[in-house]
C-alpha positions in Angstrom: 17.8 -0.7 -16.4 21.0 -0.8 -18.5 20.6 2.7 -19.8 19.9 4.0 -16.3 23.1 2.3 -15.1 25.1 3.9 -17.9 23.6 7.3 -17.0 24.7 6.8 -13.4 28.2 5.9 -14.3 28.5 8.9 -16.6 27.2 11.2 -13.9 29.6 9.7 -11.3 32.7 10.1 -13.5 31.7 13.7 -14.5 31.2 14.6 -10.8 34.0 12.6 -9.0 36.5 11.5 -11.6 37.4 8.2 -13.2 36.5 5.0 -11.4 36.4 1.4 -12.7 34.6 -0.5 -10.0 31.3 0.6 -8.4 28.6 -0.4 -6.0 25.1 0.0 -7.4 21.5 -0.1 -6.1 18.1 0.3 -7.5 14.7 0.7 -5.9 11.4 1.0 -7.8 8.6 3.6 -7.7 5.1 2.4 -7.1 1.4 2.8 -7.7 -1.1 2.1 -5.0 -4.0 0.1 -6.5 -6.4 1.0 -3.6 -6.1 2.1 0.0 -5.2 5.8 -0.2 -4.3 7.8 2.9 -4.9 4.8 5.0 -1.3 3.9 5.8 -0.8 6.6 8.4 -4.1 5.6 9.9 -2.9 2.0 10.5 -5.2 0.7 7.8 -4.6 -1.4 4.7 -2.9 -0.5 1.5 -2.4 -2.4 -1.8 0.6 -1.1 -3.8 2.6 -2.7 -6.6 6.2 -1.8 -7.6 6.8 -0.4 -11.1 8.9 -2.6 -13.3 12.2 -0.9 -14.3 11.0 2.6 -13.1 12.9 3.9 -10.1 16.1 5.3 -8.7 19.6 4.1 -9.2 22.6 5.0 -7.1 26.2 4.4 -8.1 29.2 5.1 -6.0 32.1 4.1 -3.8 33.4 4.2 -0.3 36.0 6.9 0.4 38.4 7.9 3.2 37.5 11.6 3.1 35.0 11.4 6.0 32.5 13.3 3.7 29.2 12.4 2.1 29.5 13.8 -1.4 26.5 13.5 -3.7 25.5 14.3 -7.3 22.1 14.1 -8.9 20.6 14.3 -12.4 17.3 15.6 -11.1 16.1 19.1 -12.0 17.1 20.6 -8.7 19.8 23.0 -7.4 22.5 22.5 -6.4 23.1 19.3 -8.4 26.2 18.4 -6.3 26.4 18.6 -2.5 28.9 17.7 0.2 27.5 17.2 3.6 29.1 19.2 6.4 27.7 18.6 9.9 25.7 21.6 11.1 25.5 23.1 7.5 22.5 23.8 5.4 21.1 20.8 3.5 19.1 21.3 0.2 15.7 19.7 0.3 16.5 16.9 -2.1 19.6 15.9 -0.1 17.7 15.7 3.2 16.2 12.4 2.1 19.7 11.0 1.5 21.4 12.4 4.6 18.5 11.2 6.7 19.0 7.7 5.3 22.7 7.9 6.0 22.1 8.9 9.6 19.6 6.0 10.1 22.0 3.5 8.5 24.8 4.7 10.9 22.5 4.3 13.9 21.5 0.8 12.9 25.0 -0.4 12.0 27.4 1.7 14.2 29.4 2.6 11.1 30.6 6.0 10.0 29.7 6.6 6.3 32.2 8.2 3.9 31.1 8.0 0.2 30.9 9.5 -3.2 27.5 8.7 -4.9 25.6 9.7 -8.0 21.8 9.4 -8.1 19.8 9.0 -11.3 16.1 8.2 -11.8 13.6 7.6 -14.6 10.7 8.4 -12.2 9.0 11.8 -12.6 9.4 13.8 -9.4 6.2 15.0 -7.8 4.1 12.7 -9.9 2.8 10.6 -6.9 4.8 7.5 -7.9 6.9 7.6 -4.7 10.1 9.0 -6.0 11.1 9.9 -2.5 10.8 6.4 -1.1 12.5 5.0 -4.2 15.4 7.3 -3.4 15.5 6.5 0.3 15.4 2.7 -0.2 17.8 2.7 -3.1 20.3 4.8 -1.1 20.0 2.5 1.9 20.6 -0.5 -0.3 23.6 1.2 -1.8 25.0 1.7 1.7 24.3 -1.9 2.6 26.2 -3.1 -0.6 29.1 -0.6 -0.1 29.7 -1.6 3.5 28.6 -5.3 3.1 26.3 -4.7 6.0 22.8 -5.9 5.3 20.0 -5.0 7.7 16.7 -6.9 8.4 14.3 -5.7 5.8 11.7 -4.3 8.3 14.5 -2.4 10.0 15.5 -0.9 6.7 11.9 0.0 5.8 11.3 1.7 9.2 14.7 3.5 9.0 13.8 5.0 5.6 10.4 6.1 6.8 12.0 7.7 9.9 14.5 9.5 7.6 11.6 11.1 5.7 9.8 12.1 8.9 12.8 13.6 10.7 14.9 15.0 7.8 12.5 15.8 5.0 9.7 16.9 7.2 7.0 14.6 5.6 4.9 12.6 8.1 4.4 9.7 5.6 3.1 6.3 6.3 5.1 3.2 5.8 3.6 1.9 2.5 6.1 3.5 0.0 9.2 2.2 1.7 7.6 -1.2 2.2 6.8 -1.8 -1.5 10.1 -0.3 -2.7 11.8 -2.9 -0.5 9.6 -5.9 -0.9 7.9 -5.6 -4.3 7.6 -8.8 -6.4 7.2 -9.4 -10.1 3.5 -9.7 -11.3 2.3 -9.3 -7.7 0.8 -6.6 -5.5 1.4 -6.4 -1.7 -1.6 -6.2 0.6 -0.1 -4.5 3.7 -1.5 -4.2 7.2 0.1 -0.9 8.3 -0.6 -1.6 11.9 1.1 -4.9 12.2 3.4 -4.7 9.1 2.1 -8.1 8.0 1.5 -8.5 4.3 0.1 -10.8 1.7 1.3 -11.3 -1.8 -1.5 -11.2 -4.3 -1.3 -11.9 -8.1 -2.4 -8.8 -10.1 -3.7 -8.5 -13.6 -4.2 -10.9 -16.4 -3.2 -11.3 -20.0 -6.4 -9.5 -21.2 -5.9 -6.5 -18.9 -3.5 -3.5 -18.8 -2.8 -1.0 -16.1 -2.2 2.5 -17.6 -0.5 5.2 -15.5 -1.4 8.8 -16.5 0.8 11.6 -15.3 -1.1 15.0 -15.1 2.2 16.8 -14.7 0.7 18.8 -11.9 3.4 18.5 -9.3 2.4 17.7 -5.7 4.4 18.7 -2.7 3.7 16.4 0.3 5.9 18.5 2.5 3.3 21.2 2.1 0.6 21.9 4.7 -2.4 20.0 3.2 -1.0 16.5 3.7 -0.1 17.3 7.3 -3.6 18.8 7.9 -5.3 15.6 6.7 -3.1 13.5 9.0 -3.7 15.8 12.0 -7.5 15.7 11.4 -7.5 11.9 11.4 -5.5 11.9 14.6 -7.9 14.4 16.2 -11.0 12.3 15.2 -9.3 9.1 16.6 -8.6 10.8 19.9 -12.2 12.1 20.0 -13.4 8.5 19.4 -11.1 7.2 22.1 -9.3 4.8 19.8 -5.6 4.5 18.7 -6.3 5.1 15.0 -9.2 5.2 12.5 -8.4 1.6 11.6 -10.3 0.8 14.8 -13.4 2.6 13.7 -16.4 1.5 11.8 -18.7 3.7 9.6 -21.6 3.0 12.0 -19.6 4.2 15.0 -18.4 7.2 13.1 -21.9 8.2 12.1 -23.2 7.7 15.6 -20.4 9.8 17.1 -21.0 12.7 14.8 -24.8 12.5 15.3 -24.9 13.0 19.1 -27.6 15.7 19.7 -26.5 19.1 21.1 -22.8 18.1 20.9 -20.4 20.8 19.9 -17.7 19.7 17.3 -15.9 23.0 17.5 -12.8 21.3 19.0 -12.3 19.3 15.8 -10.8 20.6 12.6 -13.1 21.6 9.7 -14.6 18.7 7.7 -13.4 16.2 10.2 -16.4 13.8 9.6 -15.8 13.7 5.8 -12.0 13.1 6.2 -12.6 10.3 8.7 -15.4 8.8 6.5 -13.0 8.5 3.6 -10.4 6.7 5.7 -12.9 4.2 7.2 -14.6 3.4 3.9 -11.2 3.3 2.0 -9.9 0.7 4.5 -13.1 -1.4 3.8 -12.5 -1.0 0.1 -9.0 -2.2 0.4 -10.1 -5.3 2.2 -12.8 -6.0 -0.3 -10.3 -5.4 -3.1 -8.0 -8.1 -1.8 -10.9 -10.6 -1.9 -11.8 -9.5 -5.4 -8.3 -10.0 -6.8 -7.9 -13.4 -5.1 -11.1 -14.5 -6.7 -10.2 -13.0 -10.1 -13.1 -10.6 -10.0 -11.5 -7.8 -11.8 -14.8 -5.9 -12.6 -15.5 -5.8 -8.9 -12.0 -4.5 -8.2 -12.6 -1.8 -10.9 -15.8 -0.6 -9.2 -13.9 -0.3 -6.0 -11.2 1.9 -7.7 -14.0 4.2 -9.0 -15.6 4.5 -5.5 -12.1 5.2 -4.1 -11.6 8.1 -6.4 -15.0 9.6 -5.6 -14.2 9.5 -1.9 -10.8 11.0 -2.4 -12.4 13.8 -4.4 -15.5 14.5 -2.3 -14.5 13.6 1.2 -10.8 13.8 1.4 -10.4 16.6 -1.2 -7.0 15.6 -2.4 -7.7 15.4 -6.1 -7.3 18.3 -8.6 -9.1 19.4 -11.8 -6.6 17.5 -14.0 -6.8 14.2 -12.1 -10.6 14.4 -12.1 -10.6 15.1 -15.9 -8.3 12.1 -16.6 -10.5 9.8 -14.5 -13.7 11.1 -16.1 -12.3 10.3 -19.6 -11.4 6.8 -18.5 -14.8 6.2 -17.0 -16.4 7.1 -20.3 -14.1 4.8 -22.3 -15.3 1.3 -23.3 -13.3 -1.5 -21.8 -12.3 0.4 -18.7 -12.9 -1.5 -15.5 -11.9 1.3 -13.1 -9.8 4.4 -12.7 -8.6 6.5 -9.8 -5.9 8.9 -8.6 -3.0 7.2 -7.0 -0.5 8.5 -4.4 -0.9 11.4 -2.0 -2.9 13.5 -4.5 -2.9 17.3 -5.0 -1.7 16.5 -8.5 0.4 13.5 -9.7 -1.0 10.4 -11.5 -4.1 8.4 -12.1 -4.2 4.7 -12.8 -6.7 2.9 -15.1 -7.5 -0.8 -15.3 -8.5 -1.4 -18.9 -9.0 -4.4 -21.3 -5.9 -4.7 -23.5 -8.2 -4.6 -26.6 -9.3 -1.1 -25.6 -6.1 0.5 -24.5 -5.5 2.4 -27.7 -9.0 3.9 -27.5 -8.2 5.1 -23.9 -4.8 6.5 -24.9 -6.4 8.4 -27.9 -9.1 9.8 -25.7 -6.7 11.1 -23.1 -4.6 12.8 -25.8 -7.6 14.6 -27.1 -9.3 15.6 -23.8 -6.3 15.8 -21.5 -3.4 17.1 -23.7 -1.4 18.2 -20.7 -1.1 14.5 -19.5 1.1 11.6 -20.6 0.5 7.9 -20.2 2.4 4.7 -20.1 1.5 1.0 -19.6 3.1 -0.7 -16.6 3.3 -4.1 -14.9 4.4 -5.1 -11.4 8.1 -5.4 -10.8 10.5 -6.5 -8.1 11.8 -4.6 -5.0 15.2 -3.1 -4.2 18.4 -4.7 -5.3 22.1 -4.0 -5.1 25.2 -5.3 -6.9 28.9 -4.6 -7.7 30.8 -4.4 -10.9 
């Protein structure tokens, strides 16, 4: 965290001039242990925040009336000043959306200079976007000494991504970036926003994150297609969301004799089957962790990946190769893709005594990938100095 703070201060001074006192904020990235593509279906998810991996914002309040930004990310332009009605680069849309939502909640008019740095890989499926949104909202809270209820903050960041970045995301990523806890995972009901804190891991187990370096773009059409298909099936079933469905009801509905399904998108049954079974896996996974049944949790991770590959079709060759190597490695309890898919990362739960063997195997068979060991960290924070 100290090195990221130093990087942020340096970027700020290079972009906006000397400054001695700052407001800071940090929000983590995340991995989702199980419960993928269930959040926008009002189901259950099971994320954990990544310790010391996320987005840091450093800045100050100004009297210019402008929102001036600088970023260390590999994007262009690297600096941007918002002008109402003007074009906004894609990376800045997440920030401007958060500013607008903060202004709506507080009635304030924001005028700031801010530098943004991150040690999260963009497009890796570790929720760099929500990390940015929640960190920037936290920065605004600290800067204006106006702290919003956490659920309002979470919903505001989610709305910003919907309305300004064009990504119809669920609420999970903003939730865990705000409310993550050390050595814990959050089991979240995305319909009610109720959550449980569940201990995760153990001294003899390690969670390995493997980045395939295949970038995913959730603003692209495939993510939106999956969500639209789920909504179409829910409507056809006469229910608010697939969280209300059971596998038995789904099978019966799609097995009605002489019934045309032409009004539904292609592969609608498979897409819905993934969601319904993944919600069940998430619930079962919570019970397994609470009982300390890590082998059972690992099996659920494996079944989740198979469903994401075969039914939801959001994996890719590289993700499947990483998971296949993990499945063949002694000491591995489970492995699956994490995040939205179409690239990004896989996670593997492995005995600590076998982690070197796993890492060596991935280097040989998946040379395009890189891996690191992680533990659960805390949620967003802000401070001054």
